[in-house]
C-alpha positions in Angstrom: 96.1 27.4 -10.3 98.8 27.8 -7.7 100.0 31.1 -9.3 96.5 32.5 -9.4 95.9 32.1 -5.6 98.7 32.6 -3.1 99.0 30.1 -0.3 97.7 32.6 2.3 94.6 33.0 0.2 93.7 29.3 0.0 90.5 28.0 1.4 91.3 26.2 4.6 89.2 23.1 4.7 88.8 20.8 7.7 87.9 17.2 6.7 86.2 14.7 9.1 84.8 11.6 7.5 83.3 8.6 9.4 86.6 6.9 10.0 90.3 7.8 10.1 91.1 6.0 6.9 88.2 7.6 5.0 89.2 11.0 6.4 92.7 10.6 5.0 91.5 9.3 1.7 89.1 12.2 1.3 91.7 14.7 2.4 94.2 13.4 -0.1 91.7 13.6 -2.9 90.8 17.2 -2.0 94.5 18.2 -1.9 94.7 17.8 -5.6 92.8 21.1 -5.9 95.5 23.7 -5.3 92.9 26.3 -4.2 92.3 24.2 -1.1 94.5 23.9 2.0 93.2 20.7 3.6 93.4 19.8 7.3 92.7 16.3 8.6 93.2 15.8 12.3 90.9 12.9 13.1 87.4 11.5 12.5 85.8 11.9 16.0 83.7 14.9 17.2 86.2 16.0 19.9 89.0 16.3 17.3 86.8 18.2 15.0 85.8 20.8 17.6 89.3 21.1 19.0 90.9 21.5 15.5 88.2 24.0 14.5 89.1 26.1 17.6 92.8 25.9 17.1 93.0 26.4 13.3 91.6 29.1 11.1 89.1 27.0 9.3 87.0 28.4 6.4 85.0 25.3 5.4 84.2 22.1 7.3 83.5 19.0 5.3 82.0 16.6 7.8 80.3 13.2 7.6 76.8 13.0 9.0 78.0 9.8 10.8 80.6 10.5 13.5 81.6 8.6 16.7 79.7 5.6 15.4 76.5 7.6 15.8 74.2 8.4 13.0 73.9 12.2 12.6 76.3 13.0 15.4 77.6 15.7 13.0 74.5 17.8 13.5 75.3 18.2 17.2 78.9 19.2 16.3 77.6 21.7 13.8 75.3 23.3 16.5 78.2 23.6 18.9 80.5 25.1 16.2 77.8 27.6 15.2 77.9 28.9 18.8 81.7 29.0 19.1 82.9 29.4 15.5 80.1 31.0 13.5 82.4 32.0 10.7 82.9 28.3 9.7 80.7 27.2 6.8 79.9 23.5 6.7 79.3 20.9 4.0 77.7 17.7 5.2 78.5 14.4 3.5 75.1 12.6 3.4 74.6 8.8 3.2 70.9 9.2 2.8 68.6 11.6 0.8 65.7 11.2 3.2 63.7 14.4 3.8 64.2 14.3 7.6 67.9 13.9 7.4 68.2 16.8 4.9 66.2 19.1 7.1 68.2 18.2 10.2 71.4 19.1 8.3 70.0 22.5 7.3 68.7 23.2 10.8 72.1 22.3 12.3 73.6 25.0 10.1 74.9 23.2 7.0 75.5 25.4 4.0 76.1 22.5 1.7 74.5 19.0 1.3 76.7 16.7 -0.6 75.9 13.1 -1.6 78.6 10.5 -1.5 77.5 9.3 -5.0 79.0 12.5 -6.5 82.6 13.0 -7.7 85.5 14.6 -5.8 85.6 17.3 -8.5 82.0 18.2 -7.6 83.0 18.3 -3.9 85.8 20.7 -4.6 83.3 22.9 -6.5 80.9 22.6 -3.6 83.5 23.7 -1.1 84.4 26.8 -3.2 80.7 27.7 -3.7 80.0 27.4 0.0 83.1 29.5 0.9 81.8 32.2 -1.4 78.5 32.3 0.5 76.3 30.1 -1.7 74.1 27.2 -0.7 75.0 23.9 -2.3 71.9 21.6 -2.6 70.0 20.0 -5.5 66.4 21.0 -6.4 64.9 18.2 -4.3 66.8 19.1 -1.2 65.9 22.7 -1.6 62.3 21.8 -2.0 62.4 20.0 1.3 63.6 23.2 3.0 61.1 25.4 1.3 58.2 23.0 2.2 59.3 22.8 5.8 59.3 26.6 6.1 56.0 27.0 4.4 54.2 24.3 6.5 55.4 25.5 9.9 56.0 29.3 9.8 55.4 29.8 13.5 57.7 27.1 14.8 61.0 28.6 15.9 62.7 25.6 17.7 65.2 23.8 15.5 63.7 20.4 16.2 60.5 18.9 17.3 62.3 17.4 20.3 62.5 20.8 21.9 64.5 20.7 25.2 65.6 17.1 24.3 68.2 18.8 22.1 70.0 20.1 25.1 73.0 18.4 26.7 73.0 17.6 30.4 75.1 20.6 31.2 72.9 22.9 29.1 69.9 21.6 31.0 71.6 22.4 34.3 72.1 26.0 33.2 68.5 26.3 32.1 67.2 24.7 35.3 69.3 27.2 37.3 68.0 30.0 35.2 64.4 28.9 35.9 65.2 29.3 39.6 65.9 32.9 39.0 69.7 32.7 39.4 71.9 35.3 37.7 74.8 34.3 35.4 77.2 34.8 38.2 75.2 32.6 40.6 74.9 29.9 38.0 78.6 30.0 37.4 79.3 29.6 41.1 76.9 26.7 41.4 78.3 24.8 38.5 82.0 25.8 39.1 82.3 27.5 35.8 83.2 31.0 34.7 80.5 33.6 33.8 81.9 33.7 30.3 81.3 29.9 30.0 77.8 30.3 31.3 77.1 33.0 28.7 78.4 30.7 25.9 76.2 27.9 27.1 73.2 30.2 27.0 74.1 31.3 23.4 74.2 27.7 22.4 70.8 27.0 24.1 69.3 30.0 22.3 70.7 28.8 19.0 69.5 25.2 19.5 65.9 26.2 20.5 65.5 29.2 18.3 64.9 31.7 21.1 66.5 35.1 21.5 66.2 36.0 25.1 66.0 34.6 28.7 62.3 35.3 28.8 61.5 33.3 25.6 63.7 30.5 26.9 61.8 30.3 30.3 58.5 30.3 28.4 59.7 27.4 26.3 60.7 25.4 29.4 57.1 25.6 30.6 55.3 25.1 27.3 57.5 22.6 25.5 59.4 20.6 28.1 59.3 16.8 27.7 58.2 14.7 30.7 61.8 13.6 31.2 63.2 17.1 31.2 60.4 19.2 32.6 61.4 22.0 34.8 58.2 21.9 36.7 59.9 20.0 39.6 62.3 23.0 39.9 59.5 25.4 40.2 57.3 23.3 42.4 59.7 21.3 44.5 62.2 23.9 45.6 60.3 26.4 47.8 63.5 27.9 49.2 64.1 29.6 45.9 60.5 30.4 45.2 60.9 34.0 46.3 63.8 34.5 43.9 61.5 34.5 40.8 61.0 38.1 39.5 58.2 39.6 37.6 59.6 38.4 34.3 59.4 34.8 35.4 55.8 35.3 36.8 54.9 36.9 33.5 56.2 33.9 31.6 54.3 31.5 33.8 51.2 33.6 33.6 51.3 33.7 29.8 51.6 29.9 29.6 48.9 29.4 32.3 46.5 31.7 30.4 47.0 29.5 27.3 45.6 26.6 29.3 48.8 24.7 30.1 48.1 22.8 33.4 51.8 22.5 34.3 52.2 26.3 33.9 49.0 26.9 36.0 50.5 24.7 38.8 53.8 26.4 38.5 52.2 29.9 38.7 50.1 28.9 41.7 53.2 27.6 43.5 55.2 30.7 42.6 52.5 33.0 44.1 52.3 30.8 47.1 56.0 30.9 47.7 56.4 34.6 47.0 53.7 36.2 49.2 54.8 39.7 48.5 51.3 40.9 49.2 48.0 39.3 50.5 46.8 39.2 46.9 49.5 36.6 46.1 47.7 33.9 48.2 44.4 34.8 46.4 46.2 34.3 43.0 47.8 31.1 44.2 44.6 29.6 45.3 42.9 30.8 42.1 45.4 29.1 39.9 45.3 25.9 41.9 41.5 25.9 41.3 42.0 26.4 37.6 44.7 23.8 37.3 42.5 21.3 39.2 39.6 21.9 36.7 41.9 21.4 33.8 43.3 18.2 35.2 39.8 16.9 36.0 38.7 17.6 32.4 41.7 15.7 31.1 41.1 12.8 33.4 37.4 12.6 32.3 38.5 12.7 28.7 40.7 9.7 29.3 38.0 8.0 31.4 35.6 7.9 28.4 38.1 5.9 26.4 38.7 3.2 29.1 37.0 -0.1 29.8 35.7 -0.9 33.2 38.6 -3.3 33.8 41.1 -0.6 32.9 39.4 1.9 35.2 39.4 -0.6 38.1 43.1 -1.4 37.5 44.0 2.3 37.4 42.1 3.0 40.7 43.7 0.0 42.4 47.2 1.1 41.3 46.6 4.7 42.5 45.3 3.4 45.8 48.3 1.1 46.2 50.7 3.9 45.3 49.2 6.3 47.9 49.0 3.5 50.5 52.7 2.6 50.0 54.0 6.1 49.9 51.5 7.8 52.2 52.2 10.9 50.2 49.7 13.1 48.4 51.3 16.0 46.6 50.6 19.2 48.7 48.8 22.1 47.2 51.4 24.6 48.7 54.7 24.5 50.5 53.1 24.7 53.9 49.9 22.5 53.8 51.3 19.0 53.5 50.0 18.1 57.0 46.7 19.9 56.7 43.3 18.5 55.4 42.8 18.9 51.6 40.6 21.8 50.6 37.2 21.0 49.1 38.2 21.6 45.5 41.0 19.1 45.6 38.9 16.4 47.2 36.3 17.0 44.5 38.9 16.6 41.8 40.2 13.4 43.2 36.8 11.7 43.3 35.3 13.1 40.1 
């Protein structure tokens, strides 16, 4: 075998199991195949990423369980896909559950390997993946096919949407939502423009979008309550004028689809921009529409509540407003003015 494949032509395999001793044992077993040049530099995610960047790795064999976290490997694979797209990955799975298999594929795995199989089979799996093939059994492939068939319009790699992003990635996206350029984002975060560009590529890859416009639309339509960018759009009037036509178009599209958060954001953007007298008209129009949507949603919840629950909710709301003496303003300049009729009507409906 050694004579058939020169050392320089060997498949360079990086191994990362769930512990240092398991990594070493697996590496020693794979080294028996002389077509493989095996590298084992640690079992934590930081070591995997650093070694992959420093070494010319062809195939990564990685446990789904790293850093004492179940499925930490999937986050590592997403990061490597952004920085080292040429590396092909085989994930060592402890479970054959459908969700776990799909997460592995979505993260970029080209091979799904069960720990119940032999080392000889793993060597064959590594060679197959290196040659561009997909290594998975018929059940695992059926999971992937069914997932594609049942959700053909879903582009994000996970139902969690923006929850997939790291804290730093969310900072980049939030800055982008304010209308900042890559250079301005880099200056704000103390990073290079090249690093910002890399972060955006990772975000695009994680969320399944291909442009800044699609990304901004997703931040409005799929943000979780914990990571919503609405406070950025509504609570930072100083940057309101920075939003260009592309940002307005994104908000408008989401608003026209009936998303109340987007309607409020669009109203605030028009109010802050005021490039023409029509902007105030559009701002007030979208505040009215958002108010109607909120009222309908409130009435829908109302029908499912008991009288005791209604009274408790009203008491809590009254107590909150009494303690804070703060009612969210309808625009950046009217916090000290009487509420317009439509808002009063919405609050008492």
